C-alpha positions in Angstrom: 0.0 0.0 0.0 1.4 3.4 -1.0 2.0 5.9 1.7 -0.2 9.0 1.7 1.8 12.1 1.3 0.6 15.1 3.3 3.9 16.9 3.8 6.8 17.2 1.4 10.2 17.9 3.0 12.5 19.3 0.4 16.2 19.0 1.1 18.7 20.5 -1.3 22.0 18.6 -1.1 25.5 19.8 -2.0 28.6 18.3 -0.5 26.9 17.6 2.9 28.4 14.2 3.8 29.4 15.4 7.3 25.9 16.4 8.3 23.5 14.7 5.9 22.8 11.6 8.0 21.7 13.6 11.0 19.4 15.7 8.8 17.7 12.7 7.2 17.5 10.7 10.4 15.7 13.6 12.1 13.0 13.5 9.4 12.7 9.7 9.3 12.2 9.6 13.1 9.2 11.9 13.0 6.1 11.0 15.0 4.1 12.2 11.9 4.6 9.6 9.2 2.7 10.7 6.1 5.5 12.6 4.4 7.9 12.3 1.6 11.5 13.5 1.5 12.7 15.0 -1.8 16.5 15.2 -1.7 17.8 17.2 -4.7 21.5 16.5 -5.3 23.1 19.5 -6.9 26.1 17.7 -8.3 27.9 16.9 -5.1 31.5 15.9 -5.4 31.7 14.1 -2.0 29.8 11.1 -0.7 26.5 12.8 -0.4 24.9 11.0 -3.3 26.1 7.6 -2.0 24.5 8.4 1.4 21.2 9.3 -0.2 21.1 6.1 -2.2 21.7 4.1 0.9 18.8 5.8 2.7 16.5 5.5 -0.3 17.0 1.7 -0.4 15.9 1.5 3.2 12.9 3.9 3.1 10.9 4.5 -0.1 9.6 7.8 1.3 12.9 9.3 0.3 13.2 10.3 -3.3 16.4 11.4 -5.0 16.5 14.0 -7.8 19.8 14.7 -9.5 20.6 18.0 -11.2 22.5 17.5 -14.5 24.7 20.5 -13.6 25.2 22.6 -10.5 22.4 25.2 -10.4 22.6 26.6 -6.8 20.3 26.5 -3.8 17.5 28.6 -5.2 16.8 26.6 -8.4 17.4 23.3 -6.5 14.7 24.2 -4.0 12.4 25.1 -6.9 12.9 21.7 -8.5 12.0 20.0 -5.3 8.9 22.1 -4.9 7.8 21.3 -8.5 8.1 17.6 -7.8 6.5 17.7 -4.4 3.1 15.9 -3.8 2.2 17.0 -0.3 -0.4 19.5 0.8 2.3 21.3 2.7 5.9 21.9 1.9 8.9 22.4 4.3 12.4 23.4 3.2 15.2 21.9 5.3 18.9 22.5 4.7 21.0 19.4 4.5 23.2 20.5 7.5 20.2 21.2 9.8 17.7 19.0 11.6 14.3 19.1 13.3 12.9 17.8 16.6 11.0 14.4 16.6 7.5 16.1 16.8 8.2 18.9 14.4 6.1 17.8 11.4 3.2 16.8 13.7 3.2 20.2 15.4 3.5 22.0 12.0 0.6 19.9 10.6 -1.7 20.4 13.6 -1.3 24.2 13.6 -1.7 24.5 9.8 -4.8 22.3 9.7 -6.4 23.8 12.9 -6.0 27.4 11.6 -6.1 26.9 7.8 -2.9 28.8 7.4 -0.9 29.7 4.3 2.2 29.6 6.5 3.2 29.0 10.1 6.4 30.6 11.5 8.2 28.9 14.4 11.4 29.3 16.5 14.8 27.7 15.9 18.0 26.8 17.8 21.5 27.5 16.5 24.4 25.1 17.0 27.7 26.8 16.4 30.7 24.9 15.0 33.8 27.0 14.4 36.2 29.5 15.9 34.5 32.7 16.9 31.0 31.4 16.5 28.3 31.3 19.2 25.2 29.2 19.6 21.9 30.8 20.4 18.1 30.5 20.0 16.3 32.4 17.2 12.8 33.3 18.5 10.1 35.5 16.9 9.5 37.1 20.3 5.8 37.7 19.5 4.6 37.6 23.1 0.7 37.4 23.2 0.6 37.3 19.4 1.7 33.6 19.3 -1.1 31.2 18.2 -3.3 34.0 16.7 -4.3 34.0 13.1 -3.3 37.2 11.3 -2.8 38.5 7.8 0.6 38.3 6.1 0.8 42.1 6.2 0.1 42.2 9.9 2.7 39.4 10.5 5.3 41.3 8.4 4.6 44.6 10.3 4.8 42.8 13.7 8.2 41.3 12.7 9.6 44.6 11.5 8.3 46.7 14.4 9.8 44.2 16.9 13.1 44.1 14.9 12.8 40.4 14.5 13.2 40.0 10.7 14.4 36.6 9.5 14.2 35.3 6.0 15.3 31.7 6.9 12.8 29.3 5.1 13.7 26.6 7.6 11.5 28.5 10.1 8.5 28.4 7.7 5.9 25.8 6.9 3.9 26.6 3.7 0.7 25.5 2.1 1.8 24.3 -1.3 -1.3 25.5 -3.2 -0.8 29.0 -1.8 2.8 29.1 -3.3 1.8 27.7 -6.7 -1.4 29.8 -7.1 0.6 33.0 -6.4 3.5 31.8 -8.6 5.9 32.2 -5.7 9.3 30.6 -6.2 12.9 31.2 -5.4 14.7 33.5 -7.7 17.9 32.4 -9.4 20.4 33.9 -7.0 23.5 32.2 -5.4 23.2 34.3 -2.2 20.4 35.7 -0.1 17.9 33.7 -2.2 15.4 33.4 0.6 15.2 37.2 1.4 12.9 38.1 -1.5 11.0 34.7 -1.3 10.1 35.3 2.3 9.3 39.0 1.9 6.9 38.6 -1.1 5.3 35.3 0.2 4.6 36.7 3.6 3.2 40.0 2.3 0.9 37.9 -0.1 -0.3 35.5 2.6 -3.9 35.7 4.0 -3.5 33.5 7.1 -0.4 33.4 9.2 0.3 32.0 12.7 3.4 32.3 14.9 4.2 29.1 16.9 6.1 29.6 20.2 8.1 26.3 19.9 11.6 25.5 18.8 11.1 23.0 16.1 14.3 23.4 14.0 18.0 23.5 14.6 20.3 25.4 12.4 24.0 24.5 12.1 26.2 27.5 11.9 29.7 26.9 10.7 32.4 28.7 8.7 31.5 27.0 5.5 27.8 27.9 5.6 26.6 29.9 2.6 24.9 32.3 5.0 28.2 33.0 6.7 30.0 34.0 3.5 30.2 37.6 2.3 31.3 38.3 -1.2 30.7 40.6 -4.2 28.2 37.9 -5.3 26.2 38.5 -2.2 26.4 42.3 -2.7 25.0 41.9 -6.2 22.2 39.5 -5.1 21.2 41.8 -2.3 21.0 44.6 -4.8 18.8 42.5 -7.2 16.6 41.6 -4.2 16.2 45.3 -3.5 15.2 46.0 -7.1 12.7 43.1 -7.3 11.1 44.2 -4.0 10.9 47.8 -5.3 9.0 46.6 -8.4 6.7 44.4 -6.2 6.0 47.4 -3.9 5.1 49.6 -6.8 2.7 47.1 -8.3 0.8 46.4 -5.1 -1.3 48.5 -2.7 -0.6 48.3 1.0 -1.8 50.0 4.2 0.1 52.9 5.6 1.4 50.7 8.4 2.7 48.1 5.9 4.3 50.8 3.7 6.2 52.1 6.7 7.4 48.5 7.5 8.4 47.9 3.9 10.3 51.3 3.9 12.3 50.2 7.0 12.9 46.8 5.4 14.2 48.5 2.2 16.3 50.9 4.3 17.9 48.0 6.0 18.9 46.2 2.9 20.1 49.4 1.2 22.3 50.0 4.2 23.7 46.5 4.0 24.4 47.0 0.2 26.2 50.3 0.9 28.2 48.7 3.7 29.3 45.8 1.5 30.1 48.1 -1.4 32.5 50.1 0.8 33.9 46.9 2.4 34.9 45.6 -1.0 36.6 48.8 -1.9 33.9 50.1 -4.2 34.1 47.0 -6.4 31.8 47.5 -9.3 31.6 46.6 -13.0 28.8 46.8 -15.6 29.0 43.0 -15.8 27.5 42.7 -12.4 24.0 43.4 -13.9 22.6 42.4 -17.2 20.1 45.2 -17.3 21.1 48.9 -17.7 18.1 49.7 -15.4 19.5 47.5 -12.7 23.0 49.1 -13.1 21.4 52.5 -12.7 19.4 51.4 -9.6 22.5 50.0 -8.1 24.4 53.3 -8.4 21.4 55.1 -6.9 21.5 52.7 -3.9 25.2 53.0 -3.1 25.3 56.7 -3.8 22.1 57.6 -2.0 22.2 60.5 0.4 18.8 59.7 1.8 19.2 59.1 5.5 18.6 55.7 7.0 16.2 55.0 9.8 19.1 55.3 12.3 20.2 58.6 10.8 16.7 60.0 11.0 16.3 58.8 14.6 19.7 59.8 16.1 19.4 63.4 17.2 21.0 66.1 19.5 19.1 64.8 22.5 20.7 61.3 22.1 24.2 62.8 21.6 23.9 65.1 24.6 23.4 62.1 26.8 26.8 60.8 25.8 28.6 64.1 26.8 30.4 63.9 30.1 31.7 60.4 29.6 35.4 60.0 29.0 35.2 56.8 27.1 32.5 55.9 24.5 32.3 52.4 23.0 29.9 50.9 20.5 28.6 47.5 21.6 28.3 45.3 18.5 30.2 44.8 15.3 27.5 44.1 12.7 26.0 46.6 10.2 23.8 48.3 12.7 26.7 48.9 15.1 28.9 50.2 12.2 26.2 52.6 11.1 25.8 53.8 14.6 29.5 54.6 14.7 29.3 56.4 11.4 26.4 58.5 12.5 28.1 59.4 15.8 31.2 60.5 14.0 29.1 62.9 12.1 28.3 64.5 15.4 32.0 64.8 16.2 31.8 62.2 18.9 35.1 60.4 19.9 34.5 56.7 19.8 37.2 54.6 21.5 36.3 51.3 19.8 33.9 48.4 19.5 33.0 45.8 22.0 31.6 42.3 21.3 30.3 39.6 23.6 32.6 36.9 22.1 35.7 36.8 20.0 35.3 38.4 16.6 37.4 37.7 13.5 37.4 41.5 12.9 40.0 43.0 15.2 39.5 46.5 13.8 36.5 48.4 12.4 37.1 51.8 10.8 40.6 51.7 12.3 39.1 51.3 15.8 40.0 48.3 17.9 37.4 45.6 18.7 37.4 44.2 22.3 35.6 41.8 24.4 34.6 43.1 27.8 37.2 40.9 29.4 39.9 42.7 27.4 38.7 46.2 28.2 40.6 48.3 30.6 38.8 51.5 31.4 37.3 53.5 34.3 33.8 52.0 34.6 32.4 55.2 36.1 33.5 57.2 33.1 32.6 54.8 30.4 29.3 54.4 28.4 28.3 51.9 25.8 26.1 52.8 22.8 24.2 49.6 22.0 24.5 48.8 18.3 22.5 45.6 18.6 19.0 44.5 17.7 16.2 44.4 20.2 16.3 40.6 20.4 19.9 40.7 21.7 19.5 43.8 23.9 18.7 41.9 27.1 21.7 39.6 26.9 24.0 42.5 26.1 22.8 44.6 29.1 23.1 41.6 31.4 26.7 41.1 30.1 27.6 44.7 30.8 26.2 44.6 34.3 28.0 41.3 35.1 31.2 43.0 34.2 30.5 46.0 36.4 29.5 48.5 33.7 26.3 50.4 34.5 26.1 53.0 31.8 24.7 52.3 28.4 22.4 53.9 25.9 20.3 52.9 22.8 17.7 54.5 20.7 15.1 52.3 22.5 16.0 54.3 25.7 14.9 57.6 24.2 
């Protein structure tokens, strides 16, 4: 008797021999059994295909698709989606895994609420020097378990500073994706950013689930941990695609403001990467002359970011009187915070991070951990260049080290 397929789990595979067994085992051990696993091998050169064939011999729910040439993660996911037979579809990376009841919980929420998508929490396992493990929660508070529109879900995410495009934290109704012609765009990097943005804004019924169903493996070889000119180009193409989508559709004022913040964030990321790669640019980066023009507008824009518009004299005045000012954080937000404070002629001594960072200097300023910092604690203040979801841990870390003075835009 053929197994009924209610959920399709799509697993793109490329040179994943070290982690592939744990990924597949986590699916095969699910309490929910009416699923198929579609493993799409993207021309792996290691033993990944051999491992897949061994599993497919043991369990017929696992199907193997083989790409004739390496086409990248986005198109590989699309191929798996096209071949899927389930009512719902879940995308799982080949170095990640899910808890034993994950599919059952996803199914129950989706069926009970008739959702287009459910969004759930993840854990992060770090493997590598300078990497830290953590949890990735939506932090939705009393909004968990409530059905809302995709626009409301998007606005709640942006207003809480909890944006994540990771499709491994999403469980989609397949008919919704196909009826709205939503697929992954042909990009090597950041392919899930535009997918998640457009799909979420198009959804009618969304539910956040306050459970950690998925574990993400973060290591130095992860695509999401690699920065390159390819990523810079693909982020720019995402911006351009989103701009066209925004122009074509009508949204509420609240949603438009959330989209504007979203676009500001990615534009800032593009400008940061553009400068980091020493203004690397060539016409060959974009096929379309329109895209080339839009890219130049993005990187040369004088329009202030959200942070630039928010940081004012009142904020700066609160820093006066302290002898040493440090930026806590080292990601794009912290770097922009530094750049904006420099415009106000503030003297920033350096950057501080919770754990060891590969970057030992940013803008020719040293990067420290709190354990390395030697300063008068009564005369030192930290400007928090971190997201809202990390703020609590950062403040606790400062207090544990005896530092009582800190400031962020949320304090204003």
